[in-house]
Legacy VTK file of the C-alpha trace (Angstrom):
# vtk DataFile Version 3.0
C-alpha trace
ASCII
DATASET POLYDATA
POINTS 364 float
18.172 -8.783 17.970
19.885 -5.356 17.262
17.719 -2.231 17.735
18.386 0.247 15.006
17.052 3.367 13.279
15.852 2.838 9.762
13.979 4.945 7.389
11.420 3.733 4.946
10.415 5.281 1.543
7.041 4.579 -0.265
5.580 5.904 -3.456
2.164 4.363 -3.998
-0.062 3.638 -6.930
-1.719 6.928 -6.440
1.574 8.631 -7.451
1.285 11.654 -5.329
4.881 11.723 -4.118
7.357 10.027 -1.863
6.664 9.505 1.668
9.760 8.827 4.141
9.585 7.934 7.752
12.070 6.742 10.456
11.446 3.847 12.870
13.562 2.473 15.769
12.963 -1.238 15.794
14.666 -4.714 15.973
12.495 -6.105 13.203
10.156 -7.513 15.678
8.972 -4.889 18.091
8.476 -1.154 17.552
10.380 1.080 20.196
9.922 4.513 18.639
8.676 6.449 15.687
10.895 9.268 14.164
11.006 11.986 11.693
8.582 11.796 8.671
8.809 13.797 5.430
6.767 14.148 2.203
8.204 15.069 -1.073
5.495 15.468 -3.775
5.887 14.621 -7.406
5.881 17.442 -9.729
3.081 17.406 -12.461
5.882 16.753 -15.023
7.211 13.766 -12.822
3.688 12.270 -12.596
3.327 12.498 -16.452
6.424 10.429 -16.990
5.203 7.882 -14.388
1.749 7.532 -15.805
3.096 7.072 -19.258
5.158 4.013 -17.889
2.111 2.431 -16.119
1.540 -1.164 -17.073
4.895 -1.361 -18.569
7.776 -3.863 -17.860
11.476 -3.660 -17.880
12.899 -2.694 -21.169
9.545 -1.162 -22.465
9.631 2.463 -23.714
9.391 4.955 -20.987
10.413 2.681 -18.181
13.968 3.958 -17.960
12.786 7.401 -17.852
10.314 6.465 -15.049
12.980 4.925 -13.090
15.236 8.029 -13.346
12.403 10.076 -11.842
11.850 7.597 -9.072
15.435 7.527 -8.108
15.953 11.096 -8.168
12.855 11.907 -6.047
13.869 9.356 -3.524
17.340 10.530 -3.351
16.057 14.020 -2.680
13.429 12.720 0.050
15.851 10.504 1.739
19.029 12.733 1.911
17.857 14.617 5.029
17.598 11.359 6.999
21.349 10.726 6.941
22.998 7.330 6.512
20.318 5.081 8.293
19.387 1.771 6.815
16.864 2.381 4.101
13.814 0.405 3.024
12.980 1.402 -0.674
9.918 0.178 -2.262
10.220 1.737 -5.633
7.280 2.676 -7.922
5.012 -0.182 -8.896
4.547 0.125 -12.773
3.023 -3.399 -13.261
1.864 -6.260 -11.236
0.749 -9.648 -12.571
1.740 -12.488 -10.094
1.379 -15.939 -11.847
2.186 -14.216 -15.250
4.890 -11.685 -15.887
5.638 -10.967 -12.129
5.832 -7.745 -10.505
7.739 -4.554 -11.562
8.853 -1.778 -9.321
10.790 1.094 -10.971
13.972 2.369 -9.222
17.376 0.664 -8.326
18.557 0.327 -4.725
22.148 0.308 -6.170
21.669 3.831 -7.417
20.203 5.012 -4.045
23.049 3.278 -2.136
25.902 5.088 -4.060
23.947 8.432 -4.007
23.194 8.383 -0.309
26.096 6.355 1.141
23.808 4.053 2.989
22.718 0.426 2.852
19.433 0.101 0.741
16.977 -2.866 1.159
14.820 -3.129 -1.936
13.178 -5.377 -4.383
10.835 -6.751 -1.579
8.274 -8.482 -3.836
10.230 -10.574 -6.413
11.184 -13.539 -4.019
7.654 -13.890 -2.933
6.216 -13.890 -6.373
8.894 -16.388 -7.664
7.760 -18.879 -5.023
4.111 -18.559 -5.889
2.982 -15.640 -3.774
0.943 -12.707 -4.727
3.858 -10.237 -3.833
1.331 -8.107 -1.950
0.437 -6.849 0.448
3.641 -6.653 2.336
2.781 -4.320 5.335
1.040 -6.981 7.462
4.194 -7.820 9.486
4.325 -4.165 10.338
0.680 -4.117 11.117
1.058 -6.873 13.560
3.757 -4.957 15.383
1.529 -1.880 15.344
-1.204 -3.842 16.935
1.102 -4.832 19.746
2.301 -1.167 19.964
-1.234 0.105 20.711
-1.933 -2.608 23.016
-4.751 -4.253 21.114
-6.388 -7.178 22.798
-8.987 -8.352 20.072
-8.828 -9.114 16.383
-8.640 -5.825 14.400
-8.263 -4.715 10.653
-5.859 -2.254 9.117
-7.212 -0.986 5.855
-4.965 1.030 3.642
-6.736 3.122 1.081
-4.285 4.055 -1.461
-4.632 3.579 -5.164
-5.898 0.080 -4.318
-7.388 -0.924 -1.055
-5.828 -3.665 0.934
-6.548 -4.992 4.478
-4.803 -6.877 7.207
-6.968 -8.934 9.638
-4.816 -9.923 12.601
-5.180 -11.475 16.068
-2.779 -9.860 18.350
-3.503 -12.165 21.296
-0.601 -14.440 20.307
3.120 -13.648 20.245
4.034 -14.815 16.776
2.808 -13.132 13.574
3.465 -16.308 11.609
1.428 -18.464 13.781
-1.456 -20.164 11.923
-4.512 -17.970 11.982
-2.462 -14.930 13.241
-2.878 -12.844 10.143
-4.820 -12.706 6.749
-4.127 -9.945 4.169
-5.185 -9.156 0.711
-6.261 -6.503 -1.824
-10.047 -5.879 -1.517
-10.479 -3.842 -4.594
-9.996 -0.329 -6.009
-9.569 2.662 -3.841
-8.370 6.188 -4.764
-6.892 5.260 -8.169
-10.174 5.432 -10.094
-11.450 8.494 -8.437
-8.039 10.282 -8.810
-8.020 9.414 -12.609
-11.573 10.626 -13.064
-10.989 13.947 -11.261
-7.647 14.539 -13.269
-9.464 13.830 -16.638
-12.311 16.138 -15.806
-10.747 18.979 -13.948
-6.970 18.690 -14.185
-6.668 18.384 -10.401
-4.745 15.480 -8.842
-7.556 14.230 -6.586
-10.770 15.235 -4.957
-9.516 17.408 -2.108
-11.469 16.516 1.088
-14.187 14.840 -1.034
-15.792 18.243 -1.924
-16.554 17.174 -5.404
-18.242 13.851 -4.198
-20.140 15.489 -1.352
-23.263 16.335 -3.482
-23.205 13.290 -5.642
-25.777 10.607 -5.999
-24.917 6.894 -5.712
-26.100 4.730 -8.593
-26.504 1.447 -6.634
-27.323 -0.740 -9.519
-23.993 0.183 -11.144
-22.088 -0.288 -8.048
-23.634 -3.694 -7.359
-22.900 -4.696 -10.998
-19.174 -3.938 -10.342
-19.242 -6.482 -7.347
-20.137 -9.390 -9.908
-16.445 -9.228 -11.163
-14.759 -12.471 -10.342
-12.040 -10.787 -8.290
-14.417 -10.029 -5.457
-15.454 -13.647 -5.162
-11.897 -15.019 -5.290
-10.595 -16.333 -1.935
-7.655 -14.498 -0.441
-4.754 -14.208 -0.527
-5.165 -12.145 -3.719
-3.668 -8.848 -5.122
-5.040 -6.327 -7.711
-3.118 -4.292 -10.389
-4.059 -0.622 -10.276
-5.927 -0.526 -13.642
-7.194 -4.182 -13.653
-10.841 -3.073 -13.033
-10.816 -0.189 -15.426
-13.166 -1.839 -17.889
-15.820 -3.057 -15.341
-15.799 0.475 -13.822
-16.186 2.353 -17.126
-20.054 2.593 -16.926
-19.634 4.533 -13.746
-17.182 6.943 -15.200
-19.738 8.073 -17.784
-21.886 9.532 -15.043
-21.803 13.248 -14.154
-18.653 13.666 -12.105
-20.072 14.084 -8.642
-22.240 11.013 -9.099
-19.462 9.015 -10.497
-17.252 9.768 -7.550
-20.061 8.883 -5.078
-20.734 5.671 -6.842
-17.045 4.767 -7.098
-16.834 5.397 -3.340
-19.789 2.953 -2.770
-17.768 0.363 -4.763
-14.883 0.864 -2.362
-17.242 0.446 0.630
-18.917 -2.666 -0.739
-15.747 -4.283 -1.736
-14.060 -3.902 1.626
-17.208 -5.186 3.259
-17.041 -8.213 1.093
-13.446 -8.719 2.002
-14.219 -8.672 5.649
-16.552 -11.528 4.949
-13.377 -13.692 4.097
-11.833 -13.044 7.602
-11.916 -15.610 10.347
-14.056 -13.395 12.517
-15.478 -9.826 12.396
-12.772 -7.506 13.762
-13.429 -5.206 16.807
-12.603 -2.253 14.675
-11.263 -1.227 11.310
-8.430 1.312 11.354
-7.953 3.171 8.097
-4.738 4.542 6.778
-3.734 6.254 3.388
-5.278 9.177 1.659
-8.596 7.821 1.294
-9.346 8.269 4.916
-9.372 12.069 4.416
-12.325 11.671 1.897
-15.529 11.943 3.900
-17.545 10.321 0.995
-15.267 7.326 1.064
-15.397 7.034 4.715
-19.161 7.276 4.748
-19.445 4.479 2.336
-17.198 2.265 4.503
-19.445 3.045 7.589
-22.493 2.345 5.489
-21.485 -1.137 4.571
-19.415 -2.385 7.569
-21.029 -3.273 10.881
-18.006 -2.582 13.196
-16.435 0.849 14.008
-14.384 2.431 11.229
-11.948 4.994 12.248
-8.681 6.748 11.041
-5.531 5.206 12.485
-4.994 8.556 14.248
-7.549 7.444 16.898
-4.918 5.100 18.174
-2.070 7.582 17.860
-0.626 6.227 14.475
0.142 8.282 11.345
-2.210 7.427 8.533
0.040 9.164 5.990
3.139 7.448 7.009
2.156 3.991 7.903
3.387 2.510 4.585
6.719 4.171 4.751
7.201 3.175 8.208
6.358 -0.409 7.211
9.136 -0.408 4.685
11.655 0.804 7.377
10.309 -2.074 9.657
10.752 -4.618 6.669
14.278 -3.356 5.878
15.286 -4.312 9.411
13.560 -7.710 9.132
15.410 -8.301 5.968
18.766 -7.379 7.574
18.104 -9.583 10.435
17.059 -12.574 8.276
13.494 -12.603 9.230
10.628 -13.346 7.006
8.615 -10.497 5.386
5.581 -12.423 3.914
3.586 -15.338 4.973
1.159 -17.848 3.521
-1.774 -15.880 5.001
-0.615 -12.629 3.668
0.371 -13.270 0.106
-0.398 -16.946 -0.433
3.262 -18.100 -0.643
3.952 -21.660 0.285
5.985 -20.915 3.392
7.234 -17.872 5.308
9.685 -15.948 2.964
12.256 -13.322 3.573
12.063 -11.037 0.430
14.344 -8.084 -0.397
17.982 -7.626 -1.327
20.584 -5.277 0.054
22.689 -2.806 -1.873
25.596 -1.204 -0.238
27.768 1.727 -1.329
30.964 0.610 -3.195
33.203 1.919 -0.302
31.338 -0.333 2.177
31.160 -3.505 0.192
LINES 1 365
364 0 1 2 3 4 5 6 7 8 9 10 11 12 13 14 15 16 17 18 19 20 21 22 23 24 25 26 27 28 29 30 31 32 33 34 35 36 37 38 39 40 41 42 43 44 45 46 47 48 49 50 51 52 53 54 55 56 57 58 59 60 61 62 63 64 65 66 67 68 69 70 71 72 73 74 75 76 77 78 79 80 81 82 83 84 85 86 87 88 89 90 91 92 93 94 95 96 97 98 99 100 101 102 103 104 105 106 107 108 109 110 111 112 113 114 115 116 117 118 119 120 121 122 123 124 125 126 127 128 129 130 131 132 133 134 135 136 137 138 139 140 141 142 143 144 145 146 147 148 149 150 151 152 153 154 155 156 157 158 159 160 161 162 163 164 165 166 167 168 169 170 171 172 173 174 175 176 177 178 179 180 181 182 183 184 185 186 187 188 189 190 191 192 193 194 195 196 197 198 199 200 201 202 203 204 205 206 207 208 209 210 211 212 213 214 215 216 217 218 219 220 221 222 223 224 225 226 227 228 229 230 231 232 233 234 235 236 237 238 239 240 241 242 243 244 245 246 247 248 249 250 251 252 253 254 255 256 257 258 259 260 261 262 263 264 265 266 267 268 269 270 271 272 273 274 275 276 277 278 279 280 281 282 283 284 285 286 287 288 289 290 291 292 293 294 295 296 297 298 299 300 301 302 303 304 305 306 307 308 309 310 311 312 313 314 315 316 317 318 319 320 321 322 323 324 325 326 327 328 329 330 331 332 333 334 335 336 337 338 339 340 341 342 343 344 345 346 347 348 349 350 351 352 353 354 355 356 357 358 359 360 361 362 363
């Protein structure tokens, strides 16, 4: 397969901004990591996006959110030149099995503005065939495990707005082999903590976990959250950003530091519960996403998980850019006609190649 440079763009449910990262790959192996950039959303842009959360195509505010997403991505991607682009868009609503999944932003708009082919709409095909539409990064995680030379089962854990894990066994050559991968959302991560900090202080998040550092964990409230049916459901499964808001509400009434510490404990417990569904305990858990920079969250993970838990930087990967790199990788897989999701990662009936490609009019 052809080796090419691609650039992936990701704006997650934490709505902090747009990550872009370059990758040299053939859609199977990783050959090199390239330039990475970050373009934060302004507070006014975040306000537009927050107002559209939970909404679907045609609802009030959705067109304005799409305009924000497209403009921010065009600005973030322009310095990367005319490489193949993997564009995730901004998830506004996710309800597989019901209304589907909704990511704001058009690949057509980006292709015309940037003069480059854009792979986008990665989730719709999977959801249409009965999959959860998430998580999509596992194929890239498998390639990363091979890149770092892993020789035993391990877990990649992403702590974005929602937490998701990929358990994989790198000892085989094929990511779509039975038993090679299992992936699913484990529960909330940064989203409820960020929302609470924003409402209480106006800050976007608890920088370095300072606010939570002196908090007390209300164990009974944390344990009560774990009684929600989501945590007992067998994977694959996925979670909308605000799906557990009601069950988390008793925690949010605590003093701020205590609430943040208790929410962190929920994250630790839910990831540990997720690991119980894996075929075997991993040799290690490698953590990516903004949550790995919160010592209280990391302490909660270590308190509830029996194997080593470390940031992905310990194996020379970039925890801020892993998801953007994943969409560069997936873009090349789509271009090559390779599957992007699998029965063990999204619950789809068979391996599926998601995504569609938009090209500038001059190149069609």
